C-alpha positions as CSV (number, residue, x, y, z in Angstrom):
1,M,-17.8,1.5,-12.8
2,S,-14.9,1.1,-15.2
3,M,-14.1,-2.1,-17.1
4,E,-11.1,-2.5,-14.8
5,D,-13.3,-2.4,-11.7
6,G,-15.5,-5.1,-13.2
7,L,-12.6,-7.4,-14.0
8,F,-10.5,-7.0,-10.9
9,G,-13.0,-5.6,-8.4
10,I,-11.4,-4.3,-5.2
11,H,-8.1,-6.1,-5.9
12,G,-6.8,-3.7,-8.5
13,K,-7.1,-0.8,-6.2
14,A,-5.7,-2.8,-3.3
15,L,-2.6,-3.6,-5.3
16,A,-2.1,0.1,-6.2
17,L,-2.6,1.1,-2.6
18,R,-0.1,-1.6,-1.4
19,S,2.4,-0.3,-3.9
20,Q,2.1,3.2,-2.7
21,R,2.4,2.0,0.9
22,L,5.6,0.0,0.0
23,S,7.1,3.2,-1.4
24,L,6.2,5.2,1.8
25,L,7.7,2.5,4.1
26,A,10.8,2.2,1.9
27,S,11.2,6.0,2.2
28,N,10.9,5.8,5.9
29,I,13.6,3.1,6.1
30,A,15.9,5.0,3.8
31,N,15.6,8.1,6.0
32,A,16.1,6.3,9.3
33,S,19.1,8.4,10.2
34,T,18.0,11.7,8.6
35,P,17.6,14.3,11.4
36,G,14.1,15.7,11.7
37,Y,12.5,13.1,9.3
38,K,9.0,12.2,10.1
39,A,7.9,8.7,9.4
40,R,4.7,8.5,7.3
41,D,2.2,5.7,6.6
42,I,-1.3,5.3,5.3
43,D,-4.3,3.8,7.0
44,F,-4.7,1.0,4.4
45,D,-8.3,0.1,5.3
46,A,-9.5,3.7,5.2
47,A,-7.7,4.3,1.9
48,L,-9.2,1.2,0.3
49,K,-12.6,2.1,1.5
50,E,-12.3,5.6,0.0
51,A,-10.7,4.3,-3.2
52,T,-13.6,1.9,-3.8
53,S,-16.3,4.4,-3.0
54,Q,-14.8,7.5,-4.6
55,G,-12.6,6.0,-7.3
56,G,-9.3,7.7,-7.0
57,V,-6.4,5.8,-5.5
58,Q,-4.0,8.8,-5.2
59,K,-6.7,10.9,-3.5
60,A,-7.4,8.0,-1.1
61,V,-3.7,7.7,-0.3
62,D,-3.4,11.4,0.3
63,D,-6.5,11.5,2.6
64,A,-5.4,8.4,4.6
65,M,-1.8,9.4,5.1
66,G,-0.5,10.5,8.4
67,Y,2.6,10.6,10.5
68,R,3.7,7.8,12.8
69,V,4.0,8.5,16.5
70,P,7.2,6.9,17.7
71,L,7.3,4.8,20.9
72,Q,10.6,6.3,21.8
73,P,11.3,9.7,20.2
74,S,14.9,10.4,19.1
75,L,16.8,13.5,20.2
76,D,17.3,14.6,16.5
77,G,13.5,14.7,15.9
78,N,13.5,11.6,13.6
79,T,10.4,9.5,14.2
80,V,11.5,6.4,12.2
81,E,11.8,3.3,14.3
82,L,13.7,0.9,12.0
83,S,12.3,-2.3,13.4
84,T,8.7,-1.1,13.2
85,E,9.2,0.1,9.6
86,Q,10.9,-3.1,8.5
87,T,8.2,-5.3,10.0
88,L,5.4,-3.2,8.3
89,F,7.3,-3.3,5.0
90,A,7.7,-7.1,5.1
91,E,4.0,-7.5,6.1
92,N,2.8,-5.2,3.3
93,A,5.1,-6.9,0.8
94,V,3.6,-10.3,1.6
95,K,0.1,-8.8,1.2
96,Y,1.1,-7.1,-2.1
97,R,2.4,-10.4,-3.5
98,T,-0.8,-12.2,-2.4
99,T,-3.0,-9.6,-4.1
100,L,-0.8,-9.8,-7.2
101,S,-1.0,-13.6,-7.3
102,F,-4.8,-13.4,-7.1
103,L,-4.9,-11.0,-10.0
104,E,-2.5,-13.1,-12.0
105,G,-4.9,-16.1,-11.4
106,R,-7.8,-14.0,-12.5
107,L,-6.0,-12.9,-15.7
108,N,-5.1,-16.5,-16.5
109,T,-8.7,-17.6,-16.1
110,I,-9.9,-14.8,-18.3
111,T,-7.2,-15.7,-20.9
112,R,-8.2,-19.4,-20.9
113,A,-11.8,-18.5,-21.3
114,L,-11.1,-16.2,-24.2
115,K,-9.1,-19.0,-25.9
116,G,-11.9,-21.4,-25.3
117,E,-9.9,-23.7,-23.1
């Protein structure tokens, strides 16, 4: 267990995974009209479980990544459904911000303790 794991617990890894997921979802949105583009996402729960048990966030992301199956496939082979991606992006962004706020509060508490406040 690293010092970071002791200070932040699961939340540090959760933040890193949420950040990676935001990037993936943003890439899906950016490629909504690219012929043949396949929308990708990660199974966040599976990735978090692996990251906390195995330690590596990037490996957890790679192992939990998959392709999204569209509800209505497009003729050009693109599997991005913009409304789905935008909803998932917004939901993940809120969860990212919540995790970040928790970590900021934790850091403020540690800082005050170190200052003897």
